[in-house]
C-alpha positions as CSV (number, residue, x, y, z in Angstrom):
1,A,-3.1,21.5,1.1
2,D,-1.5,19.2,-1.4
3,L,0.7,17.6,1.2
4,G,-2.2,17.1,3.6
5,R,-3.7,14.3,1.7
6,P,-0.7,11.9,1.7
7,V,0.0,12.9,5.4
8,L,-3.6,12.0,6.3
9,A,-3.2,8.7,4.4
10,S,0.0,7.9,6.3
11,V,-1.6,8.7,9.7
12,L,-4.6,6.5,9.0
13,A,-2.2,3.7,7.8
14,V,-0.1,3.9,10.9
15,A,-3.2,3.8,13.1
16,A,-4.4,0.7,11.2
17,G,-1.0,-0.9,11.6
18,V,-0.8,-0.2,15.3
19,F,-4.3,-1.6,15.8
20,A,-3.6,-4.7,13.7
21,A,-0.2,-5.4,15.4
22,G,-1.7,-5.0,18.8
23,R,-4.0,-8.0,18.2
24,F,-1.1,-10.5,18.2
25,D,1.2,-11.6,21.0
26,A,4.0,-13.0,18.8
27,P,6.3,-10.3,17.6
28,V,6.8,-11.8,14.1
29,T,3.0,-12.2,13.6
30,A,2.4,-8.7,14.9
31,L,5.0,-7.2,12.5
32,A,3.5,-9.1,9.6
33,A,0.0,-8.0,10.5
34,G,1.0,-4.4,11.0
35,C,2.9,-4.2,7.7
36,L,0.0,-5.8,5.8
37,A,-2.5,-3.4,7.4
38,V,-0.4,-0.3,6.7
39,T,0.0,-1.3,3.0
40,A,-3.7,-2.2,2.7
41,V,-4.8,1.1,4.1
42,F,-2.1,3.5,2.7
43,V,-2.0,2.4,-1.0
44,P,-5.7,2.9,-1.8
45,I,-6.0,6.1,0.2
46,A,-2.9,7.6,-1.3
47,L,-3.8,6.7,-4.8
48,S,-7.3,8.2,-4.5
49,A,-6.0,11.3,-2.8
50,L,-3.5,11.8,-5.6
51,G,-6.3,11.4,-8.2
52,V,-4.9,8.2,-9.7
53,G,-7.7,6.1,-11.2
54,A,-8.0,2.4,-11.4
55,A,-7.2,2.4,-15.1
56,T,-3.9,4.1,-14.5
57,V,-3.0,1.6,-11.8
58,R,-3.9,-1.3,-14.0
59,R,-1.8,0.2,-16.9
60,C,1.2,0.6,-14.6
61,V,1.0,-2.9,-13.2
62,R,0.5,-4.3,-16.7
63,T,3.6,-2.5,-17.9
64,V,5.7,-3.8,-15.1
65,T,4.5,-7.4,-15.5
66,R,5.1,-7.3,-19.3
67,R,8.7,-6.1,-18.7
68,L,9.3,-8.8,-16.1
69,T,7.9,-11.5,-18.4
70,H,10.0,-10.2,-21.3
71,G,13.1,-10.2,-19.1
72,R,12.6,-13.8,-18.0
73,T,12.3,-15.2,-21.6
74,R,15.7,-14.0,-22.7
């Protein structure tokens, strides 16, 4: 049951990616649209399925950006 949620998220993301990629004739544009759609669908569904709240996501992003900023100033 615990593996079912991420699998469902990935199936929905793949379906969205295939749908988005099918809308374009140019291969590069279709690839870009498919990748963007997969990311836009998978990340929110997977995070909500795993019970990760918005505060946790913000905290993780803030930690990474602080580390990157600190690393650049050296």
